[in-house]
VEXMIGU-11428 format. One record per residue (C-alpha): residue number from 0; x, y, z. Coordinates in nm, 4 decimals, padded with zeros to 6 digits, always signed. Layout:
REM residues N
seq,c1,c2,c3
NUM,X,Y,Z $
...
***
This chain:
REM residues 109
seq,c1,c2,c3
0,+00.3511,+09.8194,-03.7361 $
1,+00.1702,+09.8341,-03.4059 $
2,-00.0487,+10.0651,-03.2086 $
3,+00.0397,+10.0506,-02.8392 $
4,-00.1633,+10.1174,-02.5257 $
5,+00.0570,+10.2798,-02.2610 $
6,+00.0342,+10.2154,-01.8875 $
7,+00.2215,+10.4083,-01.6167 $
8,+00.3194,+10.2883,-01.2708 $
9,+00.1757,+10.5181,-01.0007 $
10,+00.4716,+10.4967,-00.7619 $
11,+00.7377,+10.5079,-01.0341 $
12,+00.6085,+10.7527,-01.2946 $
13,+00.9063,+10.6860,-01.5214 $
14,+00.8143,+10.3146,-01.5529 $
15,+00.5964,+10.2502,-01.8597 $
16,+00.4487,+09.9357,-02.0088 $
17,+00.3461,+09.9409,-02.3758 $
18,+00.1041,+09.6694,-02.4874 $
19,-00.0005,+09.6219,-02.8511 $
20,-00.3727,+09.6835,-02.8979 $
21,-00.4153,+09.3310,-03.0348 $
22,-00.2569,+09.1648,-02.7297 $
23,-00.4124,+09.1013,-02.3898 $
24,-00.2988,+09.3282,-02.1093 $
25,-00.0555,+09.1368,-01.8840 $
26,-00.1909,+09.0302,-01.5458 $
27,+00.0509,+09.2539,-01.3534 $
28,-00.0949,+09.5615,-01.5300 $
29,-00.4659,+09.4976,-01.4700 $
30,-00.4973,+09.7078,-01.1569 $
31,-00.3271,+09.9396,-00.9140 $
32,-00.0598,+10.0660,-00.9156 $
33,-00.0802,+10.0722,-01.2999 $
34,-00.3093,+10.3032,-01.4971 $
35,-00.3807,+10.3619,-01.8654 $
36,-00.2322,+10.6911,-01.9889 $
37,-00.2944,+10.6822,-02.3630 $
38,-00.1758,+10.5228,-02.6809 $
39,+00.0791,+10.5719,-02.9549 $
40,+00.0456,+10.4764,-03.3178 $
41,+00.3289,+10.4012,-03.5523 $
42,+00.3483,+10.6313,-03.8521 $
43,+00.6288,+10.8036,-04.0422 $
44,+00.7821,+11.0875,-03.8433 $
45,+00.6130,+10.9703,-03.5247 $
46,+00.7190,+11.0348,-03.1678 $
47,+01.0424,+10.9305,-03.0043 $
48,+00.8793,+10.6037,-02.8915 $
49,+01.1205,+10.3196,-02.9783 $
50,+00.9053,+10.0991,-03.2011 $
51,+01.1919,+09.8700,-03.2955 $
52,+01.2719,+09.7848,-02.9324 $
53,+00.9006,+09.7483,-02.8602 $
54,+00.8607,+09.5030,-03.1478 $
55,+01.1474,+09.2843,-03.0247 $
56,+01.0253,+09.2920,-02.6636 $
57,+00.6669,+09.2083,-02.7639 $
58,+00.7939,+08.9168,-02.9708 $
59,+00.9505,+08.7614,-02.6593 $
60,+00.7358,+08.8949,-02.3723 $
61,+00.4027,+09.0117,-02.5147 $
62,+00.4678,+09.3672,-02.3865 $
63,+00.7410,+09.6328,-02.3769 $
64,+00.8474,+09.7524,-02.0310 $
65,+01.0780,+10.0528,-02.0261 $
66,+01.1905,+10.3489,-01.8189 $
67,+01.1598,+10.7092,-01.9368 $
68,+01.4554,+10.9419,-01.9014 $
69,+01.2359,+11.2480,-01.9485 $
70,+00.8853,+11.2014,-01.8026 $
71,+00.7435,+11.4757,-02.0268 $
72,+00.8097,+11.2517,-02.3313 $
73,+00.5067,+11.0393,-02.2473 $
74,+00.2690,+11.3353,-02.2547 $
75,+00.4211,+11.4525,-02.5843 $
76,+00.3753,+11.1085,-02.7454 $
77,+00.0125,+11.0789,-02.6356 $
78,-00.0717,+11.4388,-02.7294 $
79,+00.0886,+11.3977,-03.0717 $
80,-00.1089,+11.0776,-03.1289 $
81,-00.4378,+11.2491,-03.0379 $
82,-00.3749,+11.5196,-03.2986 $
83,-00.3133,+11.2672,-03.5798 $
84,-00.6055,+11.1789,-03.8057 $
85,-00.7370,+10.8249,-03.7855 $
86,-00.5348,+10.5787,-03.9893 $
87,-00.8006,+10.3147,-04.0483 $
88,-00.6214,+10.2079,-04.3636 $
89,-00.2970,+10.1215,-04.1881 $
90,-00.2368,+09.7681,-04.0618 $
91,-00.1959,+09.6979,-03.6924 $
92,+00.0028,+09.4286,-03.5109 $
93,-00.0458,+09.0807,-03.6384 $
94,-00.1966,+09.1878,-03.9702 $
95,+00.1138,+09.2942,-04.1584 $
96,+00.3555,+09.0726,-04.3440 $
97,+00.5598,+08.8604,-04.1037 $
98,+00.9264,+08.9464,-04.1001 $
99,+01.2284,+08.7844,-03.9481 $
100,+01.3267,+08.9048,-03.5999 $
101,+01.7016,+08.9001,-03.5699 $
102,+01.8576,+08.7890,-03.2413 $
103,+02.0094,+09.0551,-03.0206 $
104,+02.3872,+09.0564,-03.0173 $
105,+02.5864,+09.1162,-02.7025 $
106,+02.8280,+09.4071,-02.7098 $
107,+03.1921,+09.3113,-02.6861 $
108,+03.3300,+09.4106,-02.3511 $
***
């Protein structure tokens, strides 16, 4: 599982980019209008952050770009992470057992 650094777009507060701690920050994030807002860690019973979607996106893009429906979710995720004790024993991205990433299937329409 991964720990993600979260970046928010200044002009579009609902636009968030999650970057695994072990990955470089993408060039489009390295300055204005993006700013670091916190991090989320993966652990049982964690926030509503979609780790499965993040994992797939990171596999293909190196980051996970998404839009919040409820802007207060971001604050809740970061606050919840700050209250959690350190998990130095838990693996982070790139150190766990590799697993197969299944291709996304298109919905029948």
